[in-house]
HTML snippet that shows the backbone in 3Dmol.js (N, CA, C, O; Angstrom):
<script src="https://3Dmol.org/build/3Dmol-min.js"></script>
<div id="view" style="width:600px;height:400px;position:relative"></div>
<script>
const pdb = `
ATOM      1  N   MET A   1       3.673  -3.081   4.726  1.00  0.00           N
ATOM      2  CA  MET A   1       3.540  -3.298   3.924  1.00  0.00           C
ATOM      3  C   MET A   1       3.826  -1.996   3.120  1.00  0.00           C
ATOM      4  O   MET A   1       4.074  -0.951   3.721  1.00  0.00           O
ATOM      5  N   ALA A   2       3.778  -2.081   1.251  1.00  0.00           N
ATOM      6  CA  ALA A   2       4.941  -0.623   0.934  1.00  0.00           C
ATOM      7  C   ALA A   2       4.533  -0.811  -0.690  1.00  0.00           C
ATOM      8  O   ALA A   2       3.922  -1.789  -1.121  1.00  0.00           O
ATOM      9  N   MET A   3       4.854  -0.021  -1.254  1.00  0.00           N
ATOM     10  CA  MET A   3       4.883   0.158  -2.889  1.00  0.00           C
ATOM     11  C   MET A   3       5.756   0.042  -3.264  1.00  0.00           C
ATOM     12  O   MET A   3       6.795  -0.408  -2.781  1.00  0.00           O
ATOM     13  N   ALA A   4       5.431   0.560  -4.539  1.00  0.00           N
ATOM     14  CA  ALA A   4       6.761  -0.772  -5.515  1.00  0.00           C
ATOM     15  C   ALA A   4       6.120  -0.627  -6.784  1.00  0.00           C
ATOM     16  O   ALA A   4       4.940  -0.980  -6.805  1.00  0.00           O
ATOM     17  N   LEU A   5       6.784  -0.041  -8.218  1.00  0.00           N
ATOM     18  CA  LEU A   5       5.891  -0.146  -9.648  1.00  0.00           C
ATOM     19  C   LEU A   5       6.851  -1.839  -9.700  1.00  0.00           C
ATOM     20  O   LEU A   5       7.800  -2.519  -9.309  1.00  0.00           O
ATOM     21  N   ASP A   6       5.621  -1.711 -10.545  1.00  0.00           N
ATOM     22  CA  ASP A   6       6.279  -3.787 -10.652  1.00  0.00           C
ATOM     23  C   ASP A   6       5.159  -3.808 -12.327  1.00  0.00           C
ATOM     24  O   ASP A   6       4.405  -2.836 -12.273  1.00  0.00           O
ATOM     25  N   GLU A   7       4.985  -4.449 -13.351  1.00  0.00           N
ATOM     26  CA  GLU A   7       4.090  -5.135 -14.086  1.00  0.00           C
ATOM     27  C   GLU A   7       3.204  -5.869 -13.308  1.00  0.00           C
ATOM     28  O   GLU A   7       3.226  -6.087 -12.097  1.00  0.00           O
ATOM     29  N   GLN A   8       2.152  -6.343 -14.459  1.00  0.00           N
ATOM     30  CA  GLN A   8       0.990  -6.881 -14.150  1.00  0.00           C
ATOM     31  C   GLN A   8       1.116  -8.545 -14.283  1.00  0.00           C
ATOM     32  O   GLN A   8       1.377  -8.784 -15.462  1.00  0.00           O
ATOM     33  N   THR A   9       1.064  -9.261 -13.835  1.00  0.00           N
ATOM     34  CA  THR A   9       1.127 -10.553 -13.374  1.00  0.00           C
ATOM     35  C   THR A   9       0.144 -11.465 -13.589  1.00  0.00           C
ATOM     36  O   THR A   9       0.161 -11.618 -12.368  1.00  0.00           O
ATOM     37  N   ASP A  10      -0.828 -12.338 -14.013  1.00  0.00           N
ATOM     38  CA  ASP A  10      -1.278 -13.174 -13.837  1.00  0.00           C
ATOM     39  C   ASP A  10      -1.980 -13.229 -11.861  1.00  0.00           C
ATOM     40  O   ASP A  10      -3.169 -13.408 -11.597  1.00  0.00           O
ATOM     41  N   ASN A  11      -1.457 -13.132 -11.357  1.00  0.00           N
ATOM     42  CA  ASN A  11      -1.105 -13.104  -9.483  1.00  0.00           C
ATOM     43  C   ASN A  11      -1.760 -11.962  -9.226  1.00  0.00           C
ATOM     44  O   ASN A  11      -1.760 -11.588  -8.053  1.00  0.00           O
ATOM     45  N   ASP A  12      -2.211 -11.440  -9.873  1.00  0.00           N
ATOM     46  CA  ASP A  12      -2.484  -9.758  -9.935  1.00  0.00           C
ATOM     47  C   ASP A  12      -3.460  -9.171  -9.329  1.00  0.00           C
ATOM     48  O   ASP A  12      -3.636 -10.227  -8.720  1.00  0.00           O
ATOM     49  N   GLU A  13      -4.450  -8.342  -8.815  1.00  0.00           N
ATOM     50  CA  GLU A  13      -5.158  -7.501  -8.478  1.00  0.00           C
ATOM     51  C   GLU A  13      -5.331  -6.982  -9.339  1.00  0.00           C
ATOM     52  O   GLU A  13      -4.491  -7.455 -10.104  1.00  0.00           O
ATOM     53  N   VAL A  14      -6.118  -5.926 -10.109  1.00  0.00           N
ATOM     54  CA  VAL A  14      -5.943  -4.611 -10.941  1.00  0.00           C
ATOM     55  C   VAL A  14      -7.275  -3.648 -10.331  1.00  0.00           C
ATOM     56  O   VAL A  14      -8.486  -3.869 -10.335  1.00  0.00           O
ATOM     57  N   ILE A  15      -6.662  -2.772  -9.942  1.00  0.00           N
ATOM     58  CA  ILE A  15      -8.158  -1.887  -9.357  1.00  0.00           C
ATOM     59  C   ILE A  15      -7.461  -0.652 -10.145  1.00  0.00           C
ATOM     60  O   ILE A  15      -6.256  -0.404 -10.172  1.00  0.00           O
ATOM     61  N   GLU A  16      -8.426   0.005 -10.729  1.00  0.00           N
ATOM     62  CA  GLU A  16      -8.344   1.196 -11.121  1.00  0.00           C
ATOM     63  C   GLU A  16      -9.102   1.907 -10.276  1.00  0.00           C
ATOM     64  O   GLU A  16     -10.200   1.459  -9.947  1.00  0.00           O
ATOM     65  N   GLU A  17      -8.566   3.338  -9.701  1.00  0.00           N
ATOM     66  CA  GLU A  17      -9.318   4.191  -9.289  1.00  0.00           C
ATOM     67  C   GLU A  17      -8.188   5.652  -9.443  1.00  0.00           C
ATOM     68  O   GLU A  17      -6.984   5.797  -9.232  1.00  0.00           O
ATOM     69  N   LYS A  18      -9.421   6.686  -9.972  1.00  0.00           N
ATOM     70  CA  LYS A  18      -9.559   7.709  -9.922  1.00  0.00           C
ATOM     71  C   LYS A  18      -8.157   8.280 -11.659  1.00  0.00           C
ATOM     72  O   LYS A  18      -7.641   9.365 -11.929  1.00  0.00           O
ATOM     73  N   GLY A  19      -8.081   7.071 -12.275  1.00  0.00           N
ATOM     74  CA  GLY A  19      -6.887   6.669 -13.555  1.00  0.00           C
ATOM     75  C   GLY A  19      -5.774   6.803 -13.321  1.00  0.00           C
ATOM     76  O   GLY A  19      -4.934   7.405 -13.989  1.00  0.00           O
ATOM     77  N   VAL A  20      -5.608   6.062 -12.004  1.00  0.00           N
ATOM     78  CA  VAL A  20      -4.716   4.995 -11.661  1.00  0.00           C
ATOM     79  C   VAL A  20      -4.757   3.798 -10.961  1.00  0.00           C
ATOM     80  O   VAL A  20      -5.240   3.393  -9.903  1.00  0.00           O
ATOM     81  N   THR A  21      -3.914   3.234 -12.136  1.00  0.00           N
ATOM     82  CA  THR A  21      -4.145   1.891 -11.686  1.00  0.00           C
ATOM     83  C   THR A  21      -2.819   1.276 -10.583  1.00  0.00           C
ATOM     84  O   THR A  21      -1.634   1.609 -10.622  1.00  0.00           O
ATOM     85  N   PHE A  22      -3.438   0.352  -9.691  1.00  0.00           N
ATOM     86  CA  PHE A  22      -2.966  -0.128  -8.484  1.00  0.00           C
ATOM     87  C   PHE A  22      -2.803  -1.515  -8.981  1.00  0.00           C
ATOM     88  O   PHE A  22      -3.807  -2.042  -9.459  1.00  0.00           O
ATOM     89  N   LEU A  23      -1.570  -2.269  -8.941  1.00  0.00           N
ATOM     90  CA  LEU A  23      -1.659  -3.608  -8.861  1.00  0.00           C
ATOM     91  C   LEU A  23      -1.735  -4.912  -7.526  1.00  0.00           C
ATOM     92  O   LEU A  23      -0.602  -5.334  -7.757  1.00  0.00           O
ATOM     93  N   ILE A  24      -2.133  -5.645  -6.572  1.00  0.00           N
ATOM     94  CA  ILE A  24      -1.777  -5.624  -5.681  1.00  0.00           C
ATOM     95  C   ILE A  24      -1.500  -7.913  -5.455  1.00  0.00           C
ATOM     96  O   ILE A  24      -2.478  -8.223  -6.136  1.00  0.00           O
ATOM     97  N   GLU A  25      -1.104  -8.812  -5.164  1.00  0.00           N
ATOM     98  CA  GLU A  25      -0.977  -9.689  -5.317  1.00  0.00           C
ATOM     99  C   GLU A  25      -2.421 -10.331  -4.440  1.00  0.00           C
ATOM    100  O   GLU A  25      -2.969 -10.010  -3.385  1.00  0.00           O
ATOM    101  N   LYS A  26      -2.677 -11.358  -5.451  1.00  0.00           N
ATOM    102  CA  LYS A  26      -4.746 -12.167  -4.835  1.00  0.00           C
ATOM    103  C   LYS A  26      -4.561 -12.460  -2.904  1.00  0.00           C
ATOM    104  O   LYS A  26      -5.122 -12.455  -1.809  1.00  0.00           O
ATOM    105  N   ASP A  27      -3.275 -12.690  -3.680  1.00  0.00           N
ATOM    106  CA  ASP A  27      -3.349 -13.668  -1.883  1.00  0.00           C
ATOM    107  C   ASP A  27      -2.916 -12.812  -0.840  1.00  0.00           C
ATOM    108  O   ASP A  27      -3.205 -13.370   0.219  1.00  0.00           O
ATOM    109  N   LEU A  28      -2.397 -11.795  -0.644  1.00  0.00           N
ATOM    110  CA  LEU A  28      -2.315 -10.326  -0.027  1.00  0.00           C
ATOM    111  C   LEU A  28      -2.962  -9.473   0.190  1.00  0.00           C
ATOM    112  O   LEU A  28      -3.084  -8.682   1.125  1.00  0.00           O
ATOM    113  N   LEU A  29      -3.580  -9.689  -1.060  1.00  0.00           N
ATOM    114  CA  LEU A  29      -4.793  -8.790  -0.718  1.00  0.00           C
ATOM    115  C   LEU A  29      -5.698  -9.934  -0.381  1.00  0.00           C
ATOM    116  O   LEU A  29      -6.692  -9.377  -0.846  1.00  0.00           O
ATOM    117  N   ASN A  30      -6.024 -10.725  -0.085  1.00  0.00           N
ATOM    118  CA  ASN A  30      -6.893 -10.849   0.659  1.00  0.00           C
ATOM    119  C   ASN A  30      -6.975 -11.489   2.677  1.00  0.00           C
ATOM    120  O   ASN A  30      -7.776 -12.069   3.411  1.00  0.00           O
ATOM    121  N   GLU A  31      -5.572 -10.881   2.761  1.00  0.00           N
ATOM    122  CA  GLU A  31      -4.596 -10.924   3.633  1.00  0.00           C
ATOM    123  C   GLU A  31      -5.047  -9.761   4.473  1.00  0.00           C
ATOM    124  O   GLU A  31      -5.477  -9.991   5.603  1.00  0.00           O
ATOM    125  N   VAL A  32      -4.993  -8.701   4.079  1.00  0.00           N
ATOM    126  CA  VAL A  32      -5.131  -7.117   3.990  1.00  0.00           C
ATOM    127  C   VAL A  32      -6.378  -6.470   3.746  1.00  0.00           C
ATOM    128  O   VAL A  32      -6.450  -5.339   4.227  1.00  0.00           O
ATOM    129  N   LYS A  33      -7.508  -6.934   3.052  1.00  0.00           N
ATOM    130  CA  LYS A  33      -8.377  -5.758   2.713  1.00  0.00           C
ATOM    131  C   LYS A  33      -9.752  -5.921   4.209  1.00  0.00           C
ATOM    132  O   LYS A  33     -10.388  -6.852   4.703  1.00  0.00           O
ATOM    133  N   PRO A  34      -9.645  -4.379   4.446  1.00  0.00           N
ATOM    134  CA  PRO A  34     -10.039  -3.852   2.779  1.00  0.00           C
ATOM    135  C   PRO A  34      -8.121  -3.194   3.550  1.00  0.00           C
ATOM    136  O   PRO A  34      -7.588  -3.527   4.609  1.00  0.00           O
ATOM    137  N   ILE A  35      -7.597  -2.207   2.440  1.00  0.00           N
ATOM    138  CA  ILE A  35      -6.913  -1.463   1.999  1.00  0.00           C
ATOM    139  C   ILE A  35      -6.850  -0.723   0.753  1.00  0.00           C
ATOM    140  O   ILE A  35      -6.985  -0.764  -0.470  1.00  0.00           O
ATOM    141  N   GLN A  36      -6.428   0.325   2.276  1.00  0.00           N
ATOM    142  CA  GLN A  36      -6.566   2.237   1.789  1.00  0.00           C
ATOM    143  C   GLN A  36      -5.327   2.923   1.561  1.00  0.00           C
ATOM    144  O   GLN A  36      -4.457   3.036   2.425  1.00  0.00           O
ATOM    145  N   VAL A  37      -5.247   3.377   0.404  1.00  0.00           N
ATOM    146  CA  VAL A  37      -3.873   4.116  -0.134  1.00  0.00           C
ATOM    147  C   VAL A  37      -4.427   6.266  -0.273  1.00  0.00           C
ATOM    148  O   VAL A  37      -5.326   6.912  -0.811  1.00  0.00           O
ATOM    149  N   ASP A  38      -3.488   6.491   0.389  1.00  0.00           N
ATOM    150  CA  ASP A  38      -3.918   7.882   0.743  1.00  0.00           C
ATOM    151  C   ASP A  38      -2.602   8.399   0.195  1.00  0.00           C
ATOM    152  O   ASP A  38      -1.589   7.717   0.042  1.00  0.00           O
ATOM    153  N   PHE A  39      -2.840  10.627  -0.284  1.00  0.00           N
ATOM    154  CA  PHE A  39      -1.641  10.495  -0.499  1.00  0.00           C
ATOM    155  C   PHE A  39      -1.402  11.704   0.054  1.00  0.00           C
ATOM    156  O   PHE A  39      -1.439  12.671  -0.707  1.00  0.00           O
ATOM    157  N   ILE A  40      -1.034  11.978   1.824  1.00  0.00           N
ATOM    158  CA  ILE A  40      -0.866  12.895   2.200  1.00  0.00           C
ATOM    159  C   ILE A  40       0.626  13.892   2.200  1.00  0.00           C
ATOM    160  O   ILE A  40       1.779  13.572   1.909  1.00  0.00           O
ATOM    161  N   THR A  41      -0.004  15.325   2.695  1.00  0.00           N
ATOM    162  CA  THR A  41       1.123  15.988   3.206  1.00  0.00           C
ATOM    163  C   THR A  41       1.066  16.682   4.478  1.00  0.00           C
ATOM    164  O   THR A  41       0.158  17.371   4.942  1.00  0.00           O
ATOM    165  N   SER A  42       2.684  16.247   5.165  1.00  0.00           N
ATOM    166  CA  SER A  42       3.190  16.756   6.710  1.00  0.00           C
ATOM    167  C   SER A  42       4.461  17.513   6.695  1.00  0.00           C
ATOM    168  O   SER A  42       5.239  17.732   5.766  1.00  0.00           O
ATOM    169  N   PRO A  43       4.480  17.753   7.546  1.00  0.00           N
ATOM    170  CA  PRO A  43       5.692  18.579   8.586  1.00  0.00           C
ATOM    171  C   PRO A  43       7.181  17.897   7.848  1.00  0.00           C
ATOM    172  O   PRO A  43       8.092  18.542   7.328  1.00  0.00           O
ATOM    173  N   MET A  44       7.059  16.223   8.017  1.00  0.00           N
ATOM    174  CA  MET A  44       8.236  15.747   7.386  1.00  0.00           C
ATOM    175  C   MET A  44       8.055  15.387   5.941  1.00  0.00           C
ATOM    176  O   MET A  44       9.040  14.900   5.387  1.00  0.00           O
ATOM    177  N   GLY A  45       7.039  15.535   5.291  1.00  0.00           N
ATOM    178  CA  GLY A  45       6.974  16.041   3.515  1.00  0.00           C
ATOM    179  C   GLY A  45       5.576  14.733   3.112  1.00  0.00           C
ATOM    180  O   GLY A  45       4.600  14.180   3.618  1.00  0.00           O
ATOM    181  N   SER A  46       6.210  14.789   2.119  1.00  0.00           N
ATOM    182  CA  SER A  46       4.404  13.495   1.342  1.00  0.00           C
ATOM    183  C   SER A  46       4.649  12.573   0.489  1.00  0.00           C
ATOM    184  O   SER A  46       5.559  12.432  -0.327  1.00  0.00           O
ATOM    185  N   GLY A  47       3.688  11.916   0.772  1.00  0.00           N
ATOM    186  CA  GLY A  47       3.818  10.842  -0.461  1.00  0.00           C
ATOM    187  C   GLY A  47       2.669   9.689   0.378  1.00  0.00           C
ATOM    188  O   GLY A  47       2.000  10.090   1.331  1.00  0.00           O
ATOM    189  N   PHE A  48       2.590   8.564  -0.018  1.00  0.00           N
ATOM    190  CA  PHE A  48       1.495   7.629   0.070  1.00  0.00           C
ATOM    191  C   PHE A  48       1.612   6.581   1.261  1.00  0.00           C
ATOM    192  O   PHE A  48       2.380   5.706   1.659  1.00  0.00           O
ATOM    193  N   ARG A  49       0.339   7.209   1.614  1.00  0.00           N
ATOM    194  CA  ARG A  49      -0.228   6.291   2.915  1.00  0.00           C
ATOM    195  C   ARG A  49      -0.718   4.919   2.979  1.00  0.00           C
ATOM    196  O   ARG A  49      -1.879   4.786   2.592  1.00  0.00           O
ATOM    197  N   LEU A  50      -0.062   3.773   3.409  1.00  0.00           N
ATOM    198  CA  LEU A  50      -1.618   2.856   3.140  1.00  0.00           C
ATOM    199  C   LEU A  50      -1.768   2.274   4.419  1.00  0.00           C
ATOM    200  O   LEU A  50      -0.868   1.914   5.177  1.00  0.00           O
ATOM    201  N   THR A  51      -2.713   2.229   4.550  1.00  0.00           N
ATOM    202  CA  THR A  51      -3.080   1.391   5.442  1.00  0.00           C
ATOM    203  C   THR A  51      -4.540   0.209   5.304  1.00  0.00           C
ATOM    204  O   THR A  51      -5.675   0.341   4.848  1.00  0.00           O
ATOM    205  N   SER A  52      -4.026  -0.581   5.751  1.00  0.00           N
ATOM    206  CA  SER A  52      -4.831  -1.945   6.284  1.00  0.00           C
ATOM    207  C   SER A  52      -5.503  -2.739   7.110  1.00  0.00           C
ATOM    208  O   SER A  52      -5.560  -2.007   8.098  1.00  0.00           O
ATOM    209  N   SER A  53      -6.241  -4.056   7.508  1.00  0.00           N
ATOM    210  CA  SER A  53      -6.384  -4.477   8.399  1.00  0.00           C
ATOM    211  C   SER A  53      -5.203  -5.370   9.548  1.00  0.00           C
ATOM    212  O   SER A  53      -5.276  -5.712  10.728  1.00  0.00           O
ATOM    213  N   LEU A  54      -4.091  -5.507   8.411  1.00  0.00           N
ATOM    214  CA  LEU A  54      -3.012  -6.060   9.654  1.00  0.00           C
ATOM    215  C   LEU A  54      -2.736  -4.793  10.344  1.00  0.00           C
ATOM    216  O   LEU A  54      -2.505  -3.623  10.039  1.00  0.00           O
ATOM    217  N   PRO A  55      -2.901  -5.781  11.796  1.00  0.00           N
ATOM    218  CA  PRO A  55      -2.206  -5.071  12.885  1.00  0.00           C
ATOM    219  C   PRO A  55      -0.355  -4.316  12.962  1.00  0.00           C
ATOM    220  O   PRO A  55       0.712  -4.855  12.669  1.00  0.00           O
ATOM    221  N   THR A  56      -0.492  -3.661  13.203  1.00  0.00           N
ATOM    222  CA  THR A  56       0.281  -2.773  13.475  1.00  0.00           C
ATOM    223  C   THR A  56       2.122  -3.631  14.603  1.00  0.00           C
ATOM    224  O   THR A  56       2.138  -3.925  15.798  1.00  0.00           O
ATOM    225  N   GLY A  57       2.823  -3.710  14.004  1.00  0.00           N
ATOM    226  CA  GLY A  57       3.399  -4.389  15.104  1.00  0.00           C
ATOM    227  C   GLY A  57       4.799  -3.763  14.839  1.00  0.00           C
ATOM    228  O   GLY A  57       4.610  -2.846  14.039  1.00  0.00           O
ATOM    229  N   GLY A  58       6.531  -3.875  15.252  1.00  0.00           N
ATOM    230  CA  GLY A  58       7.245  -4.151  15.320  1.00  0.00           C
ATOM    231  C   GLY A  58       8.283  -3.351  14.222  1.00  0.00           C
ATOM    232  O   GLY A  58       9.278  -2.638  14.351  1.00  0.00           O
ATOM    233  N   GLU A  59       7.450  -3.898  13.009  1.00  0.00           N
ATOM    234  CA  GLU A  59       7.846  -4.034  11.233  1.00  0.00           C
ATOM    235  C   GLU A  59       8.257  -2.587  11.527  1.00  0.00           C
ATOM    236  O   GLU A  59       8.401  -1.833  12.489  1.00  0.00           O
ATOM    237  N   CYS A  60       8.365  -2.595  10.259  1.00  0.00           N
ATOM    238  CA  CYS A  60       8.639  -0.884   9.099  1.00  0.00           C
ATOM    239  C   CYS A  60       7.509  -0.716   8.772  1.00  0.00           C
ATOM    240  O   CYS A  60       7.285  -1.284   7.704  1.00  0.00           O
ATOM    241  N   GLY A  61       6.616  -0.174   9.197  1.00  0.00           N
ATOM    242  CA  GLY A  61       5.972   1.117   8.669  1.00  0.00           C
ATOM    243  C   GLY A  61       6.342   2.637   8.088  1.00  0.00           C
ATOM    244  O   GLY A  61       7.374   3.243   7.798  1.00  0.00           O
ATOM    245  N   GLY A  62       4.957   2.897   8.084  1.00  0.00           N
ATOM    246  CA  GLY A  62       5.317   4.490   8.333  1.00  0.00           C
ATOM    247  C   GLY A  62       5.456   5.636   8.727  1.00  0.00           C
ATOM    248  O   GLY A  62       5.616   6.766   8.266  1.00  0.00           O
ATOM    249  N   SER A  63       5.301   4.768  10.349  1.00  0.00           N
ATOM    250  CA  SER A  63       6.231   5.747  11.084  1.00  0.00           C
ATOM    251  C   SER A  63       7.658   5.675  11.644  1.00  0.00           C
ATOM    252  O   SER A  63       8.208   6.477  12.398  1.00  0.00           O
ATOM    253  N   CYS A  64       8.123   4.575  11.129  1.00  0.00           N
ATOM    254  CA  CYS A  64       9.855   3.920  11.112  1.00  0.00           C
ATOM    255  C   CYS A  64      10.942   5.144  10.526  1.00  0.00           C
ATOM    256  O   CYS A  64      11.328   5.186   9.358  1.00  0.00           O
ATOM    257  N   SER A  65      11.360   6.170  11.653  1.00  0.00           N
ATOM    258  CA  SER A  65      12.422   6.160  11.088  1.00  0.00           C
ATOM    259  C   SER A  65      14.018   6.430  10.407  1.00  0.00           C
ATOM    260  O   SER A  65      14.591   7.459  10.052  1.00  0.00           O
ATOM    261  N   SER A  66      14.438   4.901  10.416  1.00  0.00           N
ATOM    262  CA  SER A  66      15.268   4.381  10.224  1.00  0.00           C
ATOM    263  C   SER A  66      15.136   3.342   9.165  1.00  0.00           C
ATOM    264  O   SER A  66      15.934   2.412   9.053  1.00  0.00           O
ATOM    265  N   CYS A  67      13.695   3.600   8.083  1.00  0.00           N
ATOM    266  CA  CYS A  67      13.939   3.112   6.840  1.00  0.00           C
ATOM    267  C   CYS A  67      14.337   3.726   5.986  1.00  0.00           C
ATOM    268  O   CYS A  67      14.530   3.204   4.888  1.00  0.00           O
TER     269      CYS A  67
END
`;
const viewer = $3Dmol.createViewer("view");
viewer.addModel(pdb, "pdb");
viewer.setStyle({}, {cartoon: {color: "spectrum"}});
viewer.zoomTo();
viewer.render();
</script>
């Protein structure tokens, strides 16, 4: 799962939190909820971390160094 800049469509759920607007496709939200977005800082840098109910597997997620 990843974040990207996008324009709102009729298929999006709009979530506003602390002055930030998030868009997520309604079908995807039903598949992954609950979803959590955190801003983290680590020795590797800083950025957003997404966590959800999706099981982690071999796909490229937050810990993949070849992304």
